[in-house]
C-alpha positions in Angstrom: 121.5 159.1 17.6 118.4 162.0 18.9 115.6 163.6 16.9 115.3 167.2 17.6 111.5 168.0 18.8 110.9 171.1 16.9 112.0 170.1 13.4 112.4 166.1 13.5 116.0 166.4 12.6 118.6 164.0 13.4 121.1 165.1 16.0 124.6 162.9 16.2 125.9 163.3 19.2 125.7 165.9 22.3 127.3 169.3 22.0 127.9 168.9 25.9 127.8 166.7 28.8 128.7 166.6 32.4 128.2 163.6 35.0 125.9 163.6 37.9 124.1 165.5 39.9 122.0 167.7 37.3 120.2 170.8 38.7 116.5 171.4 38.4 114.8 174.7 38.0 113.5 173.9 41.8 117.2 173.5 43.1 116.9 169.9 43.5 119.6 167.4 42.7 119.2 164.6 40.2 121.9 161.6 39.9 121.7 161.9 36.2 124.0 163.2 33.4 123.6 166.3 31.8 123.5 166.1 28.1 122.6 168.9 25.8 121.9 168.5 22.0 121.9 170.9 19.3 120.0 171.2 16.3 121.5 172.2 13.0 118.7 172.2 11.0 117.0 174.6 13.3 118.3 175.7 15.8 116.7 174.3 18.5 118.8 173.0 21.5 116.9 170.0 24.3 118.1 167.5 27.1 117.1 164.4 27.6 114.1 163.6 29.5 114.1 163.8 33.2 113.1 160.1 34.7 109.6 159.4 35.7 109.0 163.1 34.2 105.0 162.8 35.2 105.5 162.1 38.5 108.0 165.0 39.0 105.6 167.4 37.8 102.7 166.2 39.7 103.6 165.8 43.1 107.2 166.9 43.2 107.3 170.4 41.2 106.6 173.3 43.8 106.2 176.8 42.9 106.2 179.1 45.4 104.1 177.2 48.0 106.3 177.9 50.6 103.8 180.8 51.4 101.2 182.8 50.1 103.3 186.1 49.0 106.6 183.8 48.1 107.8 185.6 44.8 111.1 185.4 42.5 112.9 188.4 42.6 112.8 190.4 38.8 114.7 193.3 39.6 116.1 195.6 42.2 116.0 199.6 41.5 118.6 201.9 42.7 116.7 202.7 45.7 116.5 199.3 46.8 113.1 198.8 45.7 112.3 195.4 44.7 110.4 194.5 41.5 109.2 190.9 41.5 108.7 188.6 38.6 105.1 188.3 38.3 104.1 191.5 38.8 106.2 192.8 36.2 105.1 189.0 33.9 101.1 190.6 34.5 102.3 194.2 33.1 104.2 192.6 30.2 100.9 190.2 29.9 98.3 193.4 29.9 100.4 195.5 27.4 101.0 192.4 24.8 97.7 190.5 24.9 95.7 193.9 24.8 92.3 191.2 25.8 88.9 192.7 24.5 86.1 193.5 27.7 85.0 190.4 28.9 87.8 187.9 27.7 88.3 184.8 28.5 91.5 184.2 29.3 93.6 180.8 30.8 96.2 180.4 32.3 97.5 177.2 30.4 100.7 175.7 33.1 99.1 178.4 35.7 100.6 177.0 38.9 99.4 179.3 41.6 98.1 181.6 38.7 99.7 184.8 40.4 100.5 186.5 37.0 96.4 185.6 36.0 95.9 187.3 39.7 97.4 189.9 38.7 95.8 190.7 35.4 92.3 190.1 37.0 93.4 192.6 39.6 93.2 195.1 37.0 90.7 194.5 34.6 87.9 192.1 36.3 86.3 192.6 33.4 87.8 189.1 32.4 87.0 185.5 32.9 90.1 184.2 34.2 90.3 179.9 33.9 93.3 178.0 35.1 94.9 174.8 33.9 97.7 172.7 34.8 99.1 169.2 35.2 98.8 169.2 39.1 96.0 169.7 41.6 98.6 170.9 44.3 97.6 174.1 42.7 94.0 174.4 43.5 93.8 176.0 47.1 95.6 179.2 45.4 92.7 179.0 42.9 89.8 178.8 45.2 87.6 181.6 45.7 89.1 184.0 42.7 88.4 181.3 40.0 84.9 179.7 39.4 85.5 176.0 39.8 84.0 175.0 36.4 86.6 177.6 35.3 89.4 175.4 36.7 91.0 172.1 35.4 93.8 169.5 36.4 95.7 166.8 34.6 93.2 167.4 31.4 91.9 170.1 29.6 88.0 169.5 29.1 86.9 169.0 25.5 84.3 171.7 26.4 86.8 174.2 26.3 87.5 173.9 22.9 87.3 177.0 20.9 86.1 178.7 24.0 89.4 181.7 24.6 89.8 185.0 23.2 93.4 184.2 24.4 96.1 181.8 26.0 98.8 182.6 28.1 101.3 179.8 29.2 104.6 181.0 31.2 107.6 179.4 31.5 106.3 176.1 30.7 107.1 175.3 27.1 110.7 174.5 28.1 109.5 171.8 30.2 107.5 169.4 27.8 108.5 166.4 25.7 106.4 167.3 22.6 106.4 171.3 22.1 105.1 171.4 19.0 101.9 169.1 20.5 101.6 171.2 23.1 101.5 174.7 21.0 98.7 172.4 18.6 97.0 171.7 21.6 96.4 175.2 23.0 95.5 175.7 19.1 92.3 173.7 19.9 91.4 175.7 22.5 91.4 179.7 21.1 88.5 181.0 19.2 89.5 181.6 15.9 92.0 184.2 15.4 92.5 184.1 19.1 95.7 185.1 20.8 98.8 182.8 22.3 101.1 184.5 24.5 104.3 182.4 25.5 107.0 183.2 27.5 110.0 180.9 28.0 113.6 181.5 28.7 116.4 182.7 26.2 119.3 180.6 26.6 121.3 183.0 24.9 120.8 186.1 27.2 120.8 183.4 30.1 123.3 181.0 29.3 122.9 178.7 32.7 119.5 177.7 31.4 121.4 175.5 29.0 122.2 173.7 32.1 118.8 173.2 33.8 118.0 169.7 34.1 113.8 169.7 33.5 113.8 172.4 31.2 114.4 169.5 28.1 113.9 172.9 25.5 116.4 175.4 25.2 114.6 177.9 22.0 116.1 180.0 20.1 114.3 182.4 18.0 114.5 180.3 14.7 113.5 177.0 16.6 110.4 179.2 18.7 109.3 180.6 14.6 109.4 176.9 13.7 107.3 175.4 16.5 104.8 177.9 16.4 104.0 177.8 12.6 104.2 174.0 13.1 101.5 174.4 15.7 99.1 176.4 13.9 99.8 180.0 14.5 101.4 183.0 13.0 104.3 185.0 15.1 102.7 188.8 15.6 105.8 189.7 18.1 108.8 188.1 19.3 109.8 190.4 22.8 113.5 190.1 24.0 113.6 193.2 25.7 110.9 193.4 28.3 112.0 190.1 30.2 115.4 190.3 29.9 116.9 186.7 29.8 113.5 185.0 28.0 111.1 185.6 25.6 107.9 186.9 24.8 106.0 185.7 22.0 102.7 186.6 20.8 100.6 184.5 18.0 97.3 184.4 16.1 95.9 181.2 15.4 95.6 180.6 12.0 92.8 178.7 10.6 94.9 177.5 7.3 98.3 175.8 7.8 101.2 178.0 8.0 104.4 178.0 6.3 107.1 176.7 8.6 110.1 178.9 6.6 113.2 178.8 8.0 115.8 181.7 7.8 119.0 180.1 7.4 121.1 183.0 8.8 119.0 182.9 11.7 119.3 178.9 12.5 123.1 179.4 11.5 123.6 182.2 14.2 121.2 180.2 16.8 123.5 177.1 16.5 126.5 178.8 16.6 125.3 180.2 20.2 124.0 177.3 21.5 127.7 176.3 20.9 129.1 178.7 22.3 127.6 178.5 25.3 127.8 174.7 25.5 131.9 175.3 25.6 131.7 178.2 28.1 130.2 175.2 30.2 132.6 173.0 29.8 135.2 175.2 30.3 133.4 176.9 33.5 132.9 173.7 35.0 137.0 173.0 34.4 137.8 176.1 35.7 135.7 176.3 39.2 137.1 172.9 39.8 140.9 174.3 40.0 139.2 176.7 41.8 137.7 174.4 44.5 140.8 172.3 45.2 142.7 175.9 45.5 140.3 176.6 48.9 139.7 173.1 49.6 139.0 172.9 53.4 138.9 177.0 53.8 135.8 178.8 54.1 134.1 180.4 51.8 130.2 181.4 50.5 128.2 181.4 47.5 126.4 184.4 46.3 123.2 183.5 44.9 120.8 180.9 45.7 118.9 180.8 42.3 120.1 178.4 40.0 123.9 179.6 39.4 124.5 179.7 42.9 123.2 176.4 43.1 125.0 174.8 40.4 127.9 176.3 41.6 126.9 174.5 45.1 126.5 171.2 43.2 130.0 171.7 42.2 132.3 172.6 44.3 130.1 172.2 47.7 132.0 168.9 49.0 135.4 171.0 48.5 135.3 174.2 50.5 134.1 174.9 54.0 130.9 176.6 53.0 130.0 179.2 55.4 126.3 180.5 53.8 124.6 181.6 50.6 123.8 185.2 49.9 121.0 186.3 48.4 119.2 190.2 48.1 115.8 188.0 48.2 114.2 188.3 51.4 111.9 185.8 50.7 114.9 183.4 50.6 116.9 184.8 53.7 117.0 183.3 56.7 115.9 179.6 55.4 118.1 177.2 54.6 119.6 176.1 51.2 121.2 172.4 50.4 122.1 172.4 54.4 123.2 175.8 54.9 122.3 179.4 55.1 120.9 182.0 53.5 122.0 185.3 54.6 122.0 188.9 52.9 124.6 189.8 51.4 125.9 192.2 54.1 125.9 189.8 56.8 128.8 187.8 55.0 131.1 186.3 57.5 134.2 188.4 58.3 136.4 185.2 57.6 135.4 183.6 54.6 138.2 183.7 51.7 136.5 183.1 48.6 133.3 184.3 47.3 131.9 182.3 44.4 129.7 184.3 42.3 126.7 182.6 41.5 124.7 185.1 39.0 124.4 185.4 35.5 127.8 185.7 33.8 126.5 188.5 31.3 125.3 190.4 34.3 127.6 189.5 37.5 130.5 192.0 37.5 128.1 195.0 37.1 125.8 193.6 39.9 128.7 192.7 42.4 130.2 196.0 41.5 127.5 197.6 43.1 127.9 195.9 46.5 130.9 197.4 47.8 131.1 195.9 51.0 132.2 192.4 49.4 135.1 194.1 48.0 136.9 193.5 51.2 141.0 192.4 51.4 140.9 188.8 52.2 138.1 187.6 50.1 138.5 186.5 46.8 135.8 187.1 44.3 135.5 183.5 41.8 133.4 184.2 38.6 131.6 182.0 36.3 133.7 182.3 33.7 136.0 180.4 31.0 
């Protein structure tokens, strides 16, 4: 029996379970099972906590520390122009927050705070603050954030009630107590201060459901419930500006917020959560069959991100992997799980199979724009049931 982290309801058994290894969001493998639970009461999905989670985030979790300019690709325009994730996040945040002059803005769970840095570049009047549960990012903060505007491990009590706005990008999915997380931010804001939260939307990005350190998988229904429980009035839920993610804006309430639930929205979330779990169960079985078909034969994996890494965790020991293919120049010419990451155009001529490690909702359209991968003798293998 498991207790829902959002509404406190009981969840009898997992909707999805897979044997080790489990894959983290930083593309490391853990020797643990993956278990996903879906709550019928509020539409929230969640996974078991990973072992020694505090140490993992303090010393093991490294976001873009490999180089100063390292970033993830958000999109590639038809002309080949790359749009990077933190640039896009900064633009969304500026539009949604609509900050007043000289606003005090806290990046909560900031990591390198690249999004905040890009906001400040456009709005130098803003007073930036950062908090993270690790000191490893301090070198990225120094020189542009005042020392007394930096905090690690614990938020100073003196910061309570200080901020016009707090933003937290892709953090709440990692925390074991999401309602407590929201309540702590509530204390940091001025009356009627604004919270901007971003997090994965598993409905639009099904891979998130199997990320080991993403212990929460929010639906719109469970997100609304968590924010209300944390003392916030929902203002905006944006599901279009960053496909595959929620960007939610909420206002600090000075009185308790009613935790109303839309029964239809909850039911929709439950059905979608179970559908995604069914997809991964069937997809894993399908991959196992394909790995047996190509056992010992040369193959490549398209994508050095989560989907490609998950495929590797399932078939890497069965096929003769030549390389990972990825369009991100920051990943090319590096090694991933002991194999080179190369440009898609450089795929080996003798590769017989290409496993497509992309969001299955977008994969066929993306690969369809790459005619050099449509060639005789190369079988494309998709993540699908």
